[in-house]
Every structure is written in structure tokens, then in C-alpha cells.
N, C-alpha and C positions, 0 to 999 in steps of 0.2 A: 774325222768329221766332228765328233763331240768337242775335241780340244780346240780345233780351229774356229768352228762356229761359236763355241762357248766363249772364246776370248772376245769376239766382237759383240756377241749378244750381251755379255756382262757389262761391257762398256756402254752400249746403247741404252740398255734398260736402267742401269744405275744412273746414267745422266738424266733420263726422263724422270725417274723416281725422285732424284734429288732436286730437280727443277720444278716439277708440278705435282709430284706424288705418285704413289704406286697405282692409283686408279687410272692414270693416263698412260701407263707404260704399255707398249704394244705387245703384250704377251700372246694374244690370240694370233696376230699376224706372224710373230716369230715361230709359233708352234706349227703353223701351216707351212711356212717356208722351210723349217727344219725337217718336217716329214717328207717334203718333196725332195730336198737335197739328199737326205739319208736314203730314201727309197731309190733314187736314181743311181747313187753310188753302189748300193747293194745289188741293184739290177745288173749293173755292169760287171761287178765281181762275180755274182752267181752265174751269169751267162758265160763268163770266161772259164769258170771252173766246172761247168756242167751241173750246178746244184739243182737247177729246175728239173732236170731229168730224173732226179732221185725222188723216192717216196717222201712226201712232206716237205719238199724243197721250197715250194712257194710259201708255206706256213712258216718255215724257218726264216726266210728272207723278210717276211712281214713282221715277225716277232722281233728280229734283230733291228729293223728300221725303227719300230716303235720304241724299243728299248733305248736306242741311240737318241731318239727324240726326247724321251723322258729325261735323259741326262741333261740335254740342252735346256729343257724347260726348267729343270731344277736349278741350273746355273742362273737362268733368267730370274726366277722367283727369289732365290737367295740374294742375288745382287740388288734386286728391288728392295727387299727388306733391310739389308745391311746399310745401303746408302740412305734410306729414309731414316733409319734409327740413328745413324752417325750424324746426319744433318740435324736431327732433333736434339741429339746430345750436344752438338756444337752450339746450338742456339741457347740452350739452358745451362751451358758450362759444365757438361759432364766430363769425366775422365775417360779419354779414348781407349786406353788399354783395358779398362774394366768393361767397357762396352764390348770390345772385341772378344774378351773371354766369355761374356754372356752370350754373344752371338754364336760362338763356336759351340757352346753347350746347347744352345737352342737347336742348332743343326743336328747334333748327335741325338738329343732327346726326341726331336721331331721325327728323325729317321726310325727310331725305335717304336714310336707310338703310332705313326700314320699307317704303317702296313697292317697291324692287327685291327685297327679301327676300320680301314677300308675292307678288310676281309669280313669283319663283323657285319658291315652294311651290305656286302655282297650276299652273305648267307641269309640275311634277314629279308632283303628286298630284291636283290638281283639288279642287273643292268640290262638295258634294251639289247636283245640278241644274245644275252649271256645270263640265263637263269639257272641257279644251282639245283632246282628241283623241277621236274616236268609238269607238276600240277599247279605251279604258281601262276598268278594272274599277271600277264605282261603289262597291263595298264598301271600296276602298282610299282613297277620297276623304277629305280632312280634314273632320272634323265641325265644323260651325259653327252650333250650335243658336240662338244669339242672332241671328245674321244671317238665318237662315231664318225665325225668328219675325217679325223686323221686315219682311222682304220680304213675308211672308204678310199681315201687317196692312195694309201699304201697298197691295198689290194688291187685297185685299178691300175696302178703302174706295173705291178708284177704280173697281172693277167692281161696286160695290154688292152684294157677296156676303159681306161680313164678318159672321160670326155674333156680333152684339153681345151676345147672351144669355150667351155664354161669358165675355165680358169682365165683364158684370155679376155673373155667378157668381163670377168670380175676385175681384172687389172685395168681394163679400159674404164669401167665404171668408177673404180677408185680414183683414177686420175681426174675424171670429170668432177667427182665429188670434192676433191681437194681444190680444184680451180673454182668451183661454185662457192665453196666455203670461204676462200680467200676474197672473192669478189664481194660476197655479202658482208664480210667483216670490214672491208674498205669503203663500201658504198652505203652501208646502213649503220645505225647506232646499236641495235640490240639483236639483229638477226644473224644466224650462222647455220651451217649444215655440217656438223662434225661427221667425217667419214666413219669413225669408229662406231658412233651411235647407229648409223645406217647399217653397217655391217652386223652389229649385234642384233638389230631388229630383223635382219634377214634370216639368221640361222638359230636364234634362240626360240624356244617353244613359247606359245602364248601364255602358259601358266607362269613363266618367269617374267615375260614382258609386261603383263598387266599390272603387277604391283609397282614396277619401275615407272610406268606411265602415270598411274594414279598418284604415286608419291611425288613425282616431278611437278605435276599440276597443282597438287595440294601445297607443296613447298613454295611454289611461285606465288600463289595467292596469299599465303600466310606471311611471307616475307614482304610482299607489296603492302599488305595491310599494316604490318608493324612499322614499316618504314614511313608510311604516310601518317600514322597516328602517334608513334613514339619516337621516330627519328632513326638515323642510321645505326647508332650504337646499340640501341635496344633490339633492332632487327638482327644485328650480328650476334648478340647474346642469345636471342631466340634460336638463331641458326645453330649455335653451338649446343644448346639444350636438345634441339631436335636431332642433331647428329649423334649425340651420346645415347639418346633414347633408342634411335634406330639401330645403332651398333649393338646395344643390349638385346634388342629383338633378334638380330642376326645370330649373335653368339648363343643366346638362349635356345633358339630354334635348333641350332646344330647340336647342342648338348642334349636336349630332349630327344632329338632324333637318334643319337647314339645310344641313349639309355633305353629307348623303345626297341631298338635293334637288338640290344642285349637280352631284353625280356623275350622277344620273339624267338631268337636263336635258342635260348634256354628252354623255352616251351617245346619247340620242334625237336630238339635233341632228346628230350624226355618223352617223346611220343605224343605231345600235345598239339593244340591247334596253332595255326599261323596267325591267329588273331586272339591271343589269350586275354586281352583286356576288353574284348567286345562285350557290350551290354545290351545290344539290340541286334536284330537280324538284318539281312541285306535289303529287305523291303523298306527300311528306314532311310535309304540312300537319298531319296528325293527331299525328305524333310531335313536331312543333315546338310544338304547344299544350302538351303535357306538359313539354317542356323549358322553355318559357316560364314555366309554373307553378312548376317547380323553381327557376328563377332568381329568380322573385318571392319564393318562400319563403326562399331564401338571402339576398336583400336585406333581408327582414324580420329575419332572424337577425342580420345585420351591423348593422342599425339598432338592434336591441335591445341588442347588445353595446356599441355606442357610447354609447347613452343610459345604460346601467347601469355604464359605466366609472368609474374614480376621478376625482377632481377634477384630479389631476395629468395624467391622460390627456386 
């Protein structure tokens, strides 16, 4: 399953990444399709060999299906990254074999680094439905909507409780969205309804969606303002500055999160608190929300200033 699906997945994802970039590659849809196929194959095999009648048979089948899907997802992600890197190298005149060496090294180093980092995050925060310590606050767990969705699908197939009608409804809705999107693109100048955006809005938690919506609206007005006041070239320059700044925020947040996880794990391992850096009590939570909103507004102001800055800046 991994080899056969991986072959087609690599071709499809690499094509999309090379054409429009990794952000438009259908990773989420491929993950759902992969877990359904892997689970159905495992269900047929386990039923034939009587695995479900054994103790832990259903858990074994679920774990194997998820493991198979993880291989397919790794193939998709690596093909995305490789094709986008190779295309970028082609555009700037890079040496292909040196890029290939770097990409292979990146796969090896990434495989060695990602596992301990994920385990560190698990020990520090936990994931929904999988907390390392019983006294942990479930609301502080790291959201993993894709992983939860795949687990739900696999468990539903093996326990024969999966609501297939919802999958059929999703397929029908997807077809309708594609048709509406194409009609809007052909009959209007600036309107569209991307099916991927609708799907993300359905299953992503509000805490993730809110910054996306706010950023999209802010970016639209900033770009419109710069285009009207300074012209298309300056609007493109501002867009590039904003993209670089936003990328720095994403990477910085990830690095700080890993560092904080290390501090928490070190504190808990030595018998300390799960909040070793806390300087106020839990009664400060209400005030902290307003302070967080103020910091968010300040970040938007800084972002706007950077986007609207001069070319020299």
C-alpha cells in the first residue's frame, strides 16, 4: 500500500508543488485517502487471518494502518519539498547534484531530529486524548486535528462504526464546491470559493482559524492601499516584506515552543512544577487574555508598518 500509493502521491504532490508551491499541495486530502485505503486493506487482511479475535487485535490493526499512512504522508511531504527546492534551484541556476546531496542530508537529519522533538512536546504538553500524566490540563494539550481525524477514521473502520454517510456527504460537498469555484472564476473578476479553504475551515479549531482570517483581511487591505498609493511594484515589494516577517513569526514561535517544552520537561523530571516560569497565579487568567489581545494588536501594527515601509527599509 505504501509503495503503490506513495508512487502516485509523490507524482501528484511534486507536480502541484512545482506548479503553484507546497501551500497548495493536497496533503490533507491525501492523508485522509491514505488512511481509508490502508484501513480497508488491513481490515480485509485481519479479518482473513482472525487478528480481530486476538487480544489487542483491533489496536494492532489501527496502529499498522496509521504507520502505513505516516509513510505515505512522509513521501508526499518530501516530494513537495524536493520539487519546490529543485525548481527554485533551476530558476537561480543552482547545481542539481549538490541540491540532491543537501536534500538527502536533510531527510536523514530531519528523521533524527523530529522524533525526539515530538516526544519532548508530548511529555511537556501532551496531545488531545493522549496525555503523559493523569494530572495534566487537557485544555493545554497541543491540537492535532489531522491526527485525530485519521485515528477516528481508522478506529471507525475496524470497529464497523464509521459513519460512511458523512464521507459521502463530504465527497458530494467537495464536487459542488469545485463546480461553484469554477463558475465564480469564469463569471466574475475577483470572486472564487477554494474547496481547500472551505475544508480547512470545517475541521481546523477556531484558535488556528482566527489568525488566518485576520491576516487575510489585513493583507488584502494593505495590498490594496499600497497598490492605489504607490503602484503595483511597491505593492509586490510590501507583499514580500510581509511574507518574510510572517515566516519569521512562524519559525520563531516553533523554536520558542520547543525551548519552553524542554524547560517544562526538565522541571517535571526533577520533581518541579509543570509551569516553572509562571510569575502569577491562575486568577490572572482573565487579565492575561486582554494582555494577549493587546500584544496581538501590537503585532498587527508592527506587521502593517513593515509592509507599508519604503523599498529601502
